[in-house]
PQR file of N, CA, C, O and H, with PARSE charges and radii, in Angstrom:
ATOM      1  N   UNK A   1     -13.443   6.294   4.122 -0.4000 1.5000
ATOM      2  CA  UNK A   1     -12.028   6.480   4.388 -0.0000 2.0000
ATOM      3  C   UNK A   1     -11.587   7.799   3.756  0.5500 1.7000
ATOM      4  O   UNK A   1     -11.817   8.025   2.568 -0.5500 1.4000
ATOM      5  N   UNK A   2     -10.972   8.646   4.525 -0.4000 1.5000
ATOM      6  CA  UNK A   2     -10.608   9.967   4.036 -0.0000 2.0000
ATOM      7  C   UNK A   2      -9.152  10.056   3.579  0.5500 1.7000
ATOM      8  O   UNK A   2      -8.671  11.147   3.272 -0.5500 1.4000
ATOM      9  H   UNK A   2     -10.786   8.463   5.490  0.4000 1.0000
ATOM     10  N   UNK A   3      -8.455   8.941   3.529 -0.4000 1.5000
ATOM     11  CA  UNK A   3      -7.061   8.931   3.091 -0.0000 2.0000
ATOM     12  C   UNK A   3      -6.977   9.289   1.614  0.5500 1.7000
ATOM     13  O   UNK A   3      -7.784   8.831   0.805 -0.5500 1.4000
ATOM     14  H   UNK A   3      -8.846   8.055   3.777  0.4000 1.0000
ATOM     15  N   UNK A   4      -6.007  10.098   1.281 -0.4000 1.5000
ATOM     16  CA  UNK A   4      -5.796  10.489  -0.115 -0.0000 2.0000
ATOM     17  C   UNK A   4      -5.453   9.264  -0.952  0.5500 1.7000
ATOM     18  O   UNK A   4      -4.629   8.441  -0.552 -0.5500 1.4000
ATOM     19  H   UNK A   4      -5.351  10.470   1.938  0.4000 1.0000
ATOM     20  N   UNK A   5      -6.084   9.146  -2.108 -0.4000 1.5000
ATOM     21  CA  UNK A   5      -5.813   8.034  -3.021 -0.0000 2.0000
ATOM     22  C   UNK A   5      -5.078   8.587  -4.241  0.5500 1.7000
ATOM     23  O   UNK A   5      -5.650   9.342  -5.026 -0.5500 1.4000
ATOM     24  H   UNK A   5      -6.753   9.814  -2.434  0.4000 1.0000
ATOM     25  N   UNK A   6      -3.808   8.208  -4.396 -0.4000 1.5000
ATOM     26  CA  UNK A   6      -3.013   8.717  -5.518 -0.0000 2.0000
ATOM     27  C   UNK A   6      -3.337   7.996  -6.821  0.5500 1.7000
ATOM     28  O   UNK A   6      -3.831   6.869  -6.821 -0.5500 1.4000
ATOM     29  H   UNK A   6      -3.344   7.595  -3.757  0.4000 1.0000
ATOM     30  N   UNK A   7      -3.053   8.664  -7.918 -0.4000 1.5000
ATOM     31  CA  UNK A   7      -3.189   8.018  -9.225 -0.0000 2.0000
ATOM     32  C   UNK A   7      -2.020   7.057  -9.408  0.5500 1.7000
ATOM     33  O   UNK A   7      -1.009   7.182  -8.717 -0.5500 1.4000
ATOM     34  H   UNK A   7      -2.652   9.580  -7.918  0.4000 1.0000
ATOM     35  N   UNK A   8      -2.139   6.104 -10.324 -0.4000 1.5000
ATOM     36  CA  UNK A   8      -1.000   5.215 -10.594 -0.0000 2.0000
ATOM     37  C   UNK A   8       0.265   5.981 -10.987  0.5500 1.7000
ATOM     38  O   UNK A   8       1.373   5.559 -10.655 -0.5500 1.4000
ATOM     39  H   UNK A   8      -2.960   6.003 -10.886  0.4000 1.0000
ATOM     40  N   UNK A   9       0.106   7.098 -11.691 -0.4000 1.5000
ATOM     41  CA  UNK A   9       1.274   7.912 -12.058 -0.0000 2.0000
ATOM     42  C   UNK A   9       1.923   8.533 -10.828  0.5500 1.7000
ATOM     43  O   UNK A   9       3.148   8.619 -10.748 -0.5500 1.4000
ATOM     44  H   UNK A   9      -0.793   7.441 -11.961  0.4000 1.0000
ATOM     45  N   UNK A  10       1.106   8.967  -9.866 -0.4000 1.5000
ATOM     46  CA  UNK A  10       1.654   9.541  -8.631 -0.0000 2.0000
ATOM     47  C   UNK A  10       2.400   8.484  -7.825  0.5500 1.7000
ATOM     48  O   UNK A  10       3.442   8.773  -7.238 -0.5500 1.4000
ATOM     49  H   UNK A  10       0.111   8.897  -9.931  0.4000 1.0000
ATOM     50  N   UNK A  11       1.877   7.273  -7.795 -0.4000 1.5000
ATOM     51  CA  UNK A  11       2.542   6.188  -7.085 -0.0000 2.0000
ATOM     52  C   UNK A  11       3.910   5.928  -7.729  0.5500 1.7000
ATOM     53  O   UNK A  11       4.912   5.800  -7.025 -0.5500 1.4000
ATOM     54  H   UNK A  11       1.030   7.039  -8.272  0.4000 1.0000
ATOM     55  N   UNK A  12       3.951   5.853  -9.044 -0.4000 1.5000
ATOM     56  CA  UNK A  12       5.211   5.620  -9.748 -0.0000 2.0000
ATOM     57  C   UNK A  12       6.194   6.758  -9.502  0.5500 1.7000
ATOM     58  O   UNK A  12       7.386   6.515  -9.313 -0.5500 1.4000
ATOM     59  H   UNK A  12       3.137   5.957  -9.615  0.4000 1.0000
ATOM     60  N   UNK A  13       5.714   7.983  -9.504 -0.4000 1.5000
ATOM     61  CA  UNK A  13       6.583   9.142  -9.317 -0.0000 2.0000
ATOM     62  C   UNK A  13       7.163   9.216  -7.907  0.5500 1.7000
ATOM     63  O   UNK A  13       8.229   9.799  -7.707 -0.5500 1.4000
ATOM     64  H   UNK A  13       4.746   8.181  -9.658  0.4000 1.0000
ATOM     65  N   UNK A  14       6.472   8.633  -6.927 -0.4000 1.5000
ATOM     66  CA  UNK A  14       6.926   8.691  -5.544 -0.0000 2.0000
ATOM     67  C   UNK A  14       7.948   7.614  -5.211  0.5500 1.7000
ATOM     68  O   UNK A  14       8.484   7.593  -4.103 -0.5500 1.4000
ATOM     69  H   UNK A  14       5.606   8.160  -7.089  0.4000 1.0000
ATOM     70  N   UNK A  15       8.222   6.728  -6.145 -0.4000 1.5000
ATOM     71  CA  UNK A  15       9.186   5.652  -5.911 -0.0000 2.0000
ATOM     72  C   UNK A  15      10.575   6.249  -5.725  0.5500 1.7000
ATOM     73  O   UNK A  15      10.982   7.147  -6.463 -0.5500 1.4000
ATOM     74  H   UNK A  15       7.786   6.745  -7.045  0.4000 1.0000
ATOM     75  N   UNK A  16      11.298   5.742  -4.732 -0.4000 1.5000
ATOM     76  CA  UNK A  16      12.632   6.262  -4.448 -0.0000 2.0000
ATOM     77  C   UNK A  16      13.638   5.734  -5.469  0.5500 1.7000
ATOM     78  O   UNK A  16      13.330   4.830  -6.246 -0.5500 1.4000
ATOM     79  H   UNK A  16      10.968   5.013  -4.132  0.4000 1.0000
ATOM     80  N   UNK A  17      14.832   6.300  -5.461 -0.4000 1.5000
ATOM     81  CA  UNK A  17      15.893   5.858  -6.360 -0.0000 2.0000
ATOM     82  C   UNK A  17      16.274   4.399  -6.100  0.5500 1.7000
ATOM     83  O   UNK A  17      16.782   3.719  -6.992 -0.5500 1.4000
ATOM     84  H   UNK A  17      15.083   7.034  -4.830  0.4000 1.0000
ATOM     85  N   UNK A  18      16.030   3.924  -4.887 -0.4000 1.5000
ATOM     86  CA  UNK A  18      16.341   2.539  -4.540 -0.0000 2.0000
ATOM     87  C   UNK A  18      15.231   1.583  -4.971  0.5500 1.7000
ATOM     88  O   UNK A  18      15.369   0.371  -4.807 -0.5500 1.4000
ATOM     89  H   UNK A  18      15.618   4.477  -4.163  0.4000 1.0000
ATOM     90  N   UNK A  19      14.141   2.101  -5.513 -0.4000 1.5000
ATOM     91  CA  UNK A  19      13.077   1.250  -6.023 -0.0000 2.0000
ATOM     92  C   UNK A  19      11.946   0.950  -5.059  0.5500 1.7000
ATOM     93  O   UNK A  19      11.119   0.080  -5.332 -0.5500 1.4000
ATOM     94  H   UNK A  19      14.029   3.086  -5.647  0.4000 1.0000
ATOM     95  N   UNK A  20      11.894   1.647  -3.947 -0.4000 1.5000
ATOM     96  CA  UNK A  20      10.839   1.410  -2.962 -0.0000 2.0000
ATOM     97  C   UNK A  20      10.038   2.665  -2.688  0.5500 1.7000
ATOM     98  O   UNK A  20      10.110   3.639  -3.437 -0.5500 1.4000
ATOM     99  H   UNK A  20      12.565   2.353  -3.725  0.4000 1.0000
ATOM    100  N   UNK A  21       9.275   2.635  -1.611 -0.4000 1.5000
ATOM    101  CA  UNK A  21       8.493   3.778  -1.177 -0.0000 2.0000
ATOM    102  C   UNK A  21       8.732   3.962   0.314  0.5500 1.7000
ATOM    103  O   UNK A  21       8.956   2.985   1.029 -0.5500 1.4000
ATOM    104  H   UNK A  21       9.217   1.844  -1.002  0.4000 1.0000
ATOM    105  N   UNK A  22       8.686   5.189   0.785 -0.4000 1.5000
ATOM    106  CA  UNK A  22       8.945   5.440   2.206 -0.0000 2.0000
ATOM    107  C   UNK A  22       7.732   5.057   3.053  0.5500 1.7000
ATOM    108  O   UNK A  22       6.590   5.070   2.594 -0.5500 1.4000
ATOM    109  H   UNK A  22       8.504   5.982   0.204  0.4000 1.0000
ATOM    110  N   UNK A  23       8.025   4.723   4.290 -0.4000 1.5000
ATOM    111  CA  UNK A  23       6.962   4.381   5.244 -0.0000 2.0000
ATOM    112  C   UNK A  23       6.005   5.567   5.402  0.5500 1.7000
ATOM    113  O   UNK A  23       4.789   5.391   5.477 -0.5500 1.4000
ATOM    114  H   UNK A  23       8.952   4.713   4.662  0.4000 1.0000
ATOM    115  N   UNK A  24       6.569   6.772   5.452 -0.4000 1.5000
ATOM    116  CA  UNK A  24       5.752   7.979   5.594 -0.0000 2.0000
ATOM    117  C   UNK A  24       4.814   8.154   4.403  0.5500 1.7000
ATOM    118  O   UNK A  24       3.630   8.447   4.574 -0.5500 1.4000
ATOM    119  H   UNK A  24       7.557   6.915   5.391  0.4000 1.0000
ATOM    120  N   UNK A  25       5.356   7.971   3.184 -0.4000 1.5000
ATOM    121  CA  UNK A  25       4.540   8.140   1.980 -0.0000 2.0000
ATOM    122  C   UNK A  25       3.418   7.119   1.936  0.5500 1.7000
ATOM    123  O   UNK A  25       2.272   7.469   1.656 -0.5500 1.4000
ATOM    124  H   UNK A  25       6.317   7.734   3.046  0.4000 1.0000
ATOM    125  N   UNK A  26       3.731   5.874   2.207 -0.4000 1.5000
ATOM    126  CA  UNK A  26       2.699   4.833   2.189 -0.0000 2.0000
ATOM    127  C   UNK A  26       1.635   5.108   3.247  0.5500 1.7000
ATOM    128  O   UNK A  26       0.447   4.885   3.014 -0.5500 1.4000
ATOM    129  H   UNK A  26       4.663   5.589   2.435  0.4000 1.0000
ATOM    130  N   UNK A  27       2.066   5.591   4.407 -0.4000 1.5000
ATOM    131  CA  UNK A  27       1.117   5.924   5.473 -0.0000 2.0000
ATOM    132  C   UNK A  27       0.136   7.006   5.046  0.5500 1.7000
ATOM    133  O   UNK A  27      -1.039   6.961   5.410 -0.5500 1.4000
ATOM    134  H   UNK A  27       3.031   5.772   4.596  0.4000 1.0000
ATOM    135  N   UNK A  28       0.616   7.979   4.272 -0.4000 1.5000
ATOM    136  CA  UNK A  28      -0.264   9.040   3.782 -0.0000 2.0000
ATOM    137  C   UNK A  28      -1.329   8.489   2.838  0.5500 1.7000
ATOM    138  O   UNK A  28      -2.401   9.074   2.683 -0.5500 1.4000
ATOM    139  H   UNK A  28       1.570   8.015   3.976  0.4000 1.0000
ATOM    140  N   UNK A  29      -1.020   7.363   2.214 -0.4000 1.5000
ATOM    141  CA  UNK A  29      -1.968   6.738   1.288 -0.0000 2.0000
ATOM    142  C   UNK A  29      -2.809   5.668   1.970  0.5500 1.7000
ATOM    143  O   UNK A  29      -3.658   5.047   1.332 -0.5500 1.4000
ATOM    144  H   UNK A  29      -0.149   6.888   2.340  0.4000 1.0000
ATOM    145  N   UNK A  30      -2.577   5.445   3.280 -0.4000 1.5000
ATOM    146  CA  UNK A  30      -3.338   4.439   4.010 -0.0000 2.0000
ATOM    147  C   UNK A  30      -2.819   3.027   3.848  0.5500 1.7000
ATOM    148  O   UNK A  30      -3.543   2.065   4.106 -0.5500 1.4000
ATOM    149  H   UNK A  30      -1.887   5.950   3.799  0.4000 1.0000
ATOM    150  N   UNK A  31      -1.566   2.887   3.421 -0.4000 1.5000
ATOM    151  CA  UNK A  31      -0.966   1.564   3.244 -0.0000 2.0000
ATOM    152  C   UNK A  31      -0.189   1.226   4.511  0.5500 1.7000
ATOM    153  O   UNK A  31       0.680   1.998   4.915 -0.5500 1.4000
ATOM    154  H   UNK A  31      -0.977   3.668   3.211  0.4000 1.0000
ATOM    155  N   UNK A  32      -0.482   0.077   5.156 -0.4000 1.5000
ATOM    156  CA  UNK A  32       0.238  -0.295   6.384 -0.0000 2.0000
ATOM    157  C   UNK A  32       1.690  -0.656   6.103  0.5500 1.7000
ATOM    158  O   UNK A  32       2.064  -0.966   4.972 -0.5500 1.4000
ATOM    159  H   UNK A  32      -1.188  -0.551   4.827  0.4000 1.0000
ATOM    160  N   UNK A  33       2.505  -0.610   7.165 -0.4000 1.5000
ATOM    161  CA  UNK A  33       3.920  -0.957   7.044 -0.0000 2.0000
ATOM    162  C   UNK A  33       4.193  -2.251   7.767  0.5500 1.7000
ATOM    163  O   UNK A  33       3.712  -2.405   8.890 -0.5500 1.4000
ATOM    164  H   UNK A  33       2.202  -0.358   8.084  0.4000 1.0000
ATOM    165  N   UNK A  34       4.920  -3.184   7.217 -0.4000 1.5000
ATOM    166  CA  UNK A  34       5.406  -3.169   5.851 -0.0000 2.0000
ATOM    167  C   UNK A  34       4.252  -3.342   4.870  0.5500 1.7000
ATOM    168  O   UNK A  34       3.239  -3.955   5.208 -0.5500 1.4000
ATOM    169  H   UNK A  34       5.310  -3.059   6.305  0.4000 1.0000
ATOM    170  N   UNK A  35       4.395  -2.816   3.677 -0.4000 1.5000
ATOM    171  CA  UNK A  35       3.279  -2.877   2.729 -0.0000 2.0000
ATOM    172  C   UNK A  35       2.960  -4.317   2.328  0.5500 1.7000
ATOM    173  O   UNK A  35       3.856  -5.064   1.934 -0.5500 1.4000
ATOM    174  H   UNK A  35       5.218  -2.319   3.403  0.4000 1.0000
ATOM    175  N   UNK A  36       1.697  -4.705   2.426 -0.4000 1.5000
ATOM    176  CA  UNK A  36       1.323  -6.062   2.041 -0.0000 2.0000
ATOM    177  C   UNK A  36       1.353  -6.254   0.528  0.5500 1.7000
ATOM    178  O   UNK A  36       1.292  -5.293  -0.239 -0.5500 1.4000
ATOM    179  H   UNK A  36       0.970  -4.098   2.746  0.4000 1.0000
ATOM    180  N   UNK A  37       1.447  -7.494   0.128 -0.4000 1.5000
ATOM    181  CA  UNK A  37       1.456  -7.826  -1.292 -0.0000 2.0000
ATOM    182  C   UNK A  37       0.177  -7.306  -1.935  0.5500 1.7000
ATOM    183  O   UNK A  37      -0.908  -7.441  -1.370 -0.5500 1.4000
ATOM    184  H   UNK A  37       1.497  -8.274   0.751  0.4000 1.0000
ATOM    185  N   UNK A  38       0.308  -6.711  -3.115 -0.4000 1.5000
ATOM    186  CA  UNK A  38      -0.847  -6.229  -3.857 -0.0000 2.0000
ATOM    187  C   UNK A  38      -1.295  -4.818  -3.509  0.5500 1.7000
ATOM    188  O   UNK A  38      -2.357  -4.378  -3.949 -0.5500 1.4000
ATOM    189  H   UNK A  38       1.189  -6.601  -3.574  0.4000 1.0000
ATOM    190  N   UNK A  39      -0.492  -4.101  -2.720 -0.4000 1.5000
ATOM    191  CA  UNK A  39      -0.927  -2.772  -2.284 -0.0000 2.0000
ATOM    192  C   UNK A  39      -1.078  -1.799  -3.437  0.5500 1.7000
ATOM    193  O   UNK A  39      -1.958  -0.939  -3.390 -0.5500 1.4000
ATOM    194  H   UNK A  39       0.371  -4.458  -2.363  0.4000 1.0000
ATOM    195  N   UNK A  40      -0.249  -1.900  -4.477 -0.4000 1.5000
ATOM    196  CA  UNK A  40      -0.373  -0.967  -5.613 -0.0000 2.0000
ATOM    197  C   UNK A  40      -1.649  -1.235  -6.403  0.5500 1.7000
ATOM    198  O   UNK A  40      -2.323  -0.295  -6.823 -0.5500 1.4000
ATOM    199  H   UNK A  40       0.466  -2.599  -4.516  0.4000 1.0000
ATOM    200  N   UNK A  41      -1.986  -2.498  -6.610 -0.4000 1.5000
ATOM    201  CA  UNK A  41      -3.239  -2.823  -7.307 -0.0000 2.0000
ATOM    202  C   UNK A  41      -4.438  -2.370  -6.492  0.5500 1.7000
ATOM    203  O   UNK A  41      -5.441  -1.921  -7.047 -0.5500 1.4000
ATOM    204  H   UNK A  41      -1.439  -3.262  -6.268  0.4000 1.0000
ATOM    205  N   UNK A  42      -4.332  -2.486  -5.174 -0.4000 1.5000
ATOM    206  CA  UNK A  42      -5.397  -2.031  -4.278 -0.0000 2.0000
ATOM    207  C   UNK A  42      -5.609  -0.517  -4.423  0.5500 1.7000
ATOM    208  O   UNK A  42      -6.741  -0.053  -4.561 -0.5500 1.4000
ATOM    209  H   UNK A  42      -3.517  -2.851  -4.724  0.4000 1.0000
ATOM    210  N   UNK A  43      -4.512   0.242  -4.392 -0.4000 1.5000
ATOM    211  CA  UNK A  43      -4.628   1.700  -4.540 -0.0000 2.0000
ATOM    212  C   UNK A  43      -5.201   2.068  -5.906  0.5500 1.7000
ATOM    213  O   UNK A  43      -6.020   2.981  -6.014 -0.5500 1.4000
ATOM    214  H   UNK A  43      -3.593  -0.135  -4.280  0.4000 1.0000
ATOM    215  N   UNK A  44      -4.772   1.360  -6.942 -0.4000 1.5000
ATOM    216  CA  UNK A  44      -5.276   1.651  -8.280 -0.0000 2.0000
ATOM    217  C   UNK A  44      -6.782   1.380  -8.368  0.5500 1.7000
ATOM    218  O   UNK A  44      -7.514   2.142  -8.999 -0.5500 1.4000
ATOM    219  H   UNK A  44      -4.107   0.619  -6.854  0.4000 1.0000
ATOM    220  N   UNK A  45      -7.236   0.312  -7.746 -0.4000 1.5000
ATOM    221  CA  UNK A  45      -8.672   0.003  -7.744 -0.0000 2.0000
ATOM    222  C   UNK A  45      -9.454   1.088  -7.012  0.5500 1.7000
ATOM    223  O   UNK A  45     -10.525   1.496  -7.460 -0.5500 1.4000
ATOM    224  H   UNK A  45      -6.641  -0.307  -7.233  0.4000 1.0000
ATOM    225  N   UNK A  46      -8.913   1.558  -5.878 -0.4000 1.5000
ATOM    226  CA  UNK A  46      -9.581   2.644  -5.139 -0.0000 2.0000
ATOM    227  C   UNK A  46      -9.598   3.916  -5.975  0.5500 1.7000
ATOM    228  O   UNK A  46     -10.595   4.638  -5.986 -0.5500 1.4000
ATOM    229  H   UNK A  46      -8.042   1.226  -5.514  0.4000 1.0000
ATOM    230  N   UNK A  47      -8.502   4.195  -6.676 -0.4000 1.5000
ATOM    231  CA  UNK A  47      -8.411   5.397  -7.506 -0.0000 2.0000
ATOM    232  C   UNK A  47      -9.458   5.360  -8.616  0.5500 1.7000
ATOM    233  O   UNK A  47     -10.014   6.395  -8.983 -0.5500 1.4000
ATOM    234  H   UNK A  47      -7.692   3.608  -6.667  0.4000 1.0000
ATOM    235  N   UNK A  48      -9.727   4.159  -9.156 -0.4000 1.5000
ATOM    236  CA  UNK A  48     -10.739   4.002 -10.196 -0.0000 2.0000
ATOM    237  C   UNK A  48     -12.155   4.055  -9.619  0.5500 1.7000
ATOM    238  O   UNK A  48     -13.127   4.035 -10.374 -0.5500 1.4000
ATOM    239  H   UNK A  48      -9.274   3.319  -8.858  0.4000 1.0000
ATOM    240  N   UNK A  49     -12.281   4.122  -8.303 -0.4000 1.5000
ATOM    241  CA  UNK A  49     -13.595   4.230  -7.681 -0.0000 2.0000
ATOM    242  C   UNK A  49     -14.220   2.905  -7.303  0.5500 1.7000
ATOM    243  O   UNK A  49     -15.396   2.854  -6.946 -0.5500 1.4000
ATOM    244  H   UNK A  49     -11.491   4.139  -7.690  0.4000 1.0000
ATOM    245  N   UNK A  50     -13.448   1.830  -7.376 -0.4000 1.5000
ATOM    246  CA  UNK A  50     -13.979   0.523  -6.999 -0.0000 2.0000
ATOM    247  C   UNK A  50     -14.124   0.431  -5.485  0.5500 1.7000
ATOM    248  O   UNK A  50     -13.350   1.027  -4.735 -0.5500 1.4000
ATOM    249  H   UNK A  50     -12.492   1.872  -7.666  0.4000 1.0000
ATOM    250  N   UNK A  51     -15.117  -0.318  -5.053 -0.4000 1.5000
ATOM    251  CA  UNK A  51     -15.357  -0.530  -3.630 -0.0000 2.0000
ATOM    252  C   UNK A  51     -14.538  -1.739  -3.199  0.5500 1.7000
ATOM    253  O   UNK A  51     -14.933  -2.880  -3.439 -0.5500 1.4000
ATOM    254  H   UNK A  51     -15.745  -0.802  -5.661  0.4000 1.0000
ATOM    255  N   UNK A  52     -13.408  -1.490  -2.567 -0.4000 1.5000
ATOM    256  CA  UNK A  52     -12.524  -2.568  -2.138 -0.0000 2.0000
ATOM    257  C   UNK A  52     -12.418  -2.570  -0.619  0.5500 1.7000
ATOM    258  O   UNK A  52     -12.523  -1.513   0.003 -0.5500 1.4000
ATOM    259  H   UNK A  52     -13.087  -0.563  -2.372  0.4000 1.0000
ATOM    260  N   UNK A  53     -12.212  -3.743  -0.006 -0.4000 1.5000
ATOM    261  CA  UNK A  53     -12.070  -3.805   1.453 -0.0000 2.0000
ATOM    262  C   UNK A  53     -10.773  -3.126   1.885  0.5500 1.7000
ATOM    263  O   UNK A  53      -9.879  -2.914   1.065 -0.5500 1.4000
ATOM    264  H   UNK A  53     -12.126  -4.601  -0.512  0.4000 1.0000
ATOM    265  N   UNK A  54     -10.670  -2.789   3.152 -0.4000 1.5000
ATOM    266  CA  UNK A  54      -9.436  -2.156   3.645 -0.0000 2.0000
ATOM    267  C   UNK A  54      -8.216  -3.033   3.382  0.5500 1.7000
ATOM    268  O   UNK A  54      -8.305  -4.261   3.371 -0.5500 1.4000
ATOM    269  H   UNK A  54     -11.396  -2.961   3.818  0.4000 1.0000
ATOM    270  N   UNK A  55      -7.103  -2.396   3.176 -0.4000 1.5000
ATOM    271  CA  UNK A  55      -5.855  -3.093   2.910 -0.0000 2.0000
ATOM    272  C   UNK A  55      -5.280  -3.586   4.231  0.5500 1.7000
ATOM    273  O   UNK A  55      -5.040  -2.797   5.145 -0.5500 1.4000
ATOM    274  H   UNK A  55      -7.030  -1.398   3.184  0.4000 1.0000
ATOM    275  N   UNK A  56      -5.061  -4.889   4.325 -0.4000 1.5000
ATOM    276  CA  UNK A  56      -4.523  -5.475   5.550 -0.0000 2.0000
ATOM    277  C   UNK A  56      -3.454  -6.490   5.201  0.5500 1.7000
ATOM    278  O   UNK A  56      -3.340  -6.930   4.057 -0.5500 1.4000
ATOM    279  H   UNK A  56      -5.255  -5.530   3.582  0.4000 1.0000
ATOM    280  N   UNK A  57      -2.673  -6.854   6.205 -0.4000 1.5000
ATOM    281  CA  UNK A  57      -1.670  -7.897   6.012 -0.0000 2.0000
ATOM    282  C   UNK A  57      -2.371  -9.247   5.986  0.5500 1.7000
ATOM    283  O   UNK A  57      -3.438  -9.422   6.574 -0.5500 1.4000
ATOM    284  H   UNK A  57      -2.766  -6.496   7.135  0.4000 1.0000
ATOM    285  N   UNK A  58      -1.755 -10.189   5.300 -0.4000 1.5000
ATOM    286  CA  UNK A  58      -2.315 -11.539   5.246 -0.0000 2.0000
ATOM    287  C   UNK A  58      -2.198 -12.193   6.616  0.5500 1.7000
ATOM    288  O   UNK A  58      -1.460 -11.723   7.481 -0.5500 1.4000
ATOM    289  H   UNK A  58      -0.888 -10.047   4.822  0.4000 1.0000
ATOM    290  N   UNK A  59      -2.922 -13.260   6.795 -0.4000 1.5000
ATOM    291  CA  UNK A  59      -2.903 -13.971   8.066 -0.0000 2.0000
ATOM    292  C   UNK A  59      -1.721 -14.929   8.187  0.5500 1.7000
ATOM    293  O   UNK A  59      -1.585 -15.620   9.196 -0.5500 1.4000
ATOM    294  H   UNK A  59      -3.522 -13.641   6.092  0.4000 1.0000
ATOM    295  N   UNK A  60      -0.879 -14.973   7.181 -0.4000 1.5000
ATOM    296  CA  UNK A  60       0.286 -15.846   7.224 -0.0000 2.0000
ATOM    297  C   UNK A  60       1.299 -15.288   8.217  0.5500 1.7000
ATOM    298  O   UNK A  60       1.722 -14.139   8.088 -0.5500 1.4000
ATOM    299  H   UNK A  60      -0.990 -14.412   6.361  0.4000 1.0000
ATOM    300  N   UNK A  61       1.689 -16.085   9.205 -0.4000 1.5000
ATOM    301  CA  UNK A  61       2.658 -15.568  10.184 -0.0000 2.0000
ATOM    302  C   UNK A  61       4.017 -15.370   9.553  0.5500 1.7000
ATOM    303  O   UNK A  61       4.412 -16.099   8.643 -0.5500 1.4000
ATOM    304  H   UNK A  61       1.345 -17.018   9.310  0.4000 1.0000
ATOM    305  N   UNK A  62       4.730 -14.369  10.051 -0.4000 1.5000
ATOM    306  CA  UNK A  62       6.079 -14.169   9.518 -0.0000 2.0000
ATOM    307  C   UNK A  62       7.043 -15.096  10.250  0.5500 1.7000
ATOM    308  O   UNK A  62       6.651 -15.782  11.194 -0.5500 1.4000
ATOM    309  H   UNK A  62       4.410 -13.776  10.790  0.4000 1.0000
ATOM    310  N   UNK A  63       8.258 -15.117   9.830 -0.4000 1.5000
ATOM    311  CA  UNK A  63       9.216 -16.075  10.351 -0.0000 2.0000
ATOM    312  C   UNK A  63       9.385 -15.962  11.870  0.5500 1.7000
ATOM    313  O   UNK A  63       9.554 -16.980  12.541 -0.5500 1.4000
ATOM    314  H   UNK A  63       8.576 -14.560   9.063  0.4000 1.0000
ATOM    315  N   UNK A  64       9.342 -14.756  12.418 -0.4000 1.5000
ATOM    316  CA  UNK A  64       9.574 -14.563  13.843 -0.0000 2.0000
ATOM    317  C   UNK A  64       8.528 -15.245  14.709  0.5500 1.7000
ATOM    318  O   UNK A  64       8.837 -15.699  15.811 -0.5500 1.4000
ATOM    319  H   UNK A  64       9.204 -13.929  11.873  0.4000 1.0000
ATOM    320  N   UNK A  65       7.292 -15.324  14.224 -0.4000 1.5000
ATOM    321  CA  UNK A  65       6.227 -15.905  15.046 -0.0000 2.0000
ATOM    322  C   UNK A  65       6.266 -17.437  15.060  0.5500 1.7000
ATOM    323  O   UNK A  65       5.522 -18.075  15.804 -0.5500 1.4000
ATOM    324  H   UNK A  65       7.041 -14.955  13.329  0.4000 1.0000
ATOM    325  N   UNK A  66       7.135 -18.019  14.237 -0.4000 1.5000
ATOM    326  CA  UNK A  66       7.211 -19.468  14.194 -0.0000 2.0000
ATOM    327  C   UNK A  66       8.120 -20.044  15.263  0.5500 1.7000
ATOM    328  O   UNK A  66       8.140 -21.258  15.467 -0.5500 1.4000
ATOM    329  H   UNK A  66       7.740 -17.501  13.632  0.4000 1.0000
ATOM    330  N   UNK A  67       8.873 -19.194  15.950 -0.4000 1.5000
ATOM    331  CA  UNK A  67       9.823 -19.685  16.948 -0.0000 2.0000
ATOM    332  C   UNK A  67       9.473 -19.252  18.331  0.5500 1.7000
ATOM    333  O   UNK A  67      10.181 -19.588  19.281 -0.5500 1.4000
ATOM    334  H   UNK A  67       8.857 -18.207  15.785  0.4000 1.0000
TER
END
């Protein structure tokens, strides 16, 4: 995967004043939108050089798919 992997400090610095991250910024890091739970820990593990599977959304359906 050739996506840039930011350091934990870079992730913290990119946080908006509202406390989130932009869709564009997350996309540059290879994080899908909306960001799945645990995406920051996933990026940190990749930054440390750990071999982790691709980041994906859970198989739990969202509210819209239940109706």
